[in-house]
C-alpha positions in Angstrom: 101.1 96.2 91.1 103.2 97.7 94.1 103.7 95.2 97.7 105.0 94.8 100.6 106.1 92.2 102.6 106.0 91.6 106.5 107.0 88.1 107.9 106.2 88.2 112.0 107.4 85.8 115.2 104.1 86.2 117.8 105.0 84.6 121.3 102.0 82.2 121.2 102.4 78.0 120.5 101.9 77.1 117.1 98.7 75.4 117.8 97.4 78.7 119.2 98.6 81.5 116.4 97.2 77.8 113.5 93.6 78.3 115.6 93.7 82.2 115.0 95.3 82.8 111.6 92.4 79.6 109.9 89.5 81.5 112.1 88.0 84.3 109.7 87.1 86.8 111.6 90.0 87.7 113.4 91.5 88.0 110.5 88.8 90.5 108.8 90.1 91.9 112.3 93.5 92.2 112.4 92.8 93.7 109.2 90.6 95.8 110.6 93.5 97.0 112.7 95.5 98.2 109.7 93.1 99.8 108.7 92.7 97.8 105.8 90.4 94.3 104.3 91.6 91.4 104.4 91.6 90.4 100.1 93.3 86.5 100.5 94.1 84.2 103.2 95.5 80.6 102.2 96.9 78.0 104.4 100.5 76.8 102.9 102.2 74.2 103.7 105.2 72.8 102.2 106.5 69.6 104.0 110.3 71.2 103.3 109.4 74.4 105.0 107.7 75.0 108.6 103.5 76.2 107.8 102.9 78.9 106.8 99.6 81.2 106.7 100.0 84.3 103.9 97.2 87.0 104.3 96.7 89.9 101.8 95.6 92.9 102.4 94.3 96.1 100.9 96.3 98.1 102.5 95.6 102.6 103.0 98.4 104.7 101.3 97.6 107.3 103.8 
């Protein structure tokens, strides 16, 4: 399946971002603004790396 990776740096505190990215309603609204739908949202925490949230979306190709 084709995929596209995007990394973003957002101007907010880590605590504010962690709260937003852990909120399913926020993620669904973000996906809707992209004209897509959230398929999977997962928090990844590796002790050797900064915490990350992976958001997988279905997006239209048009």
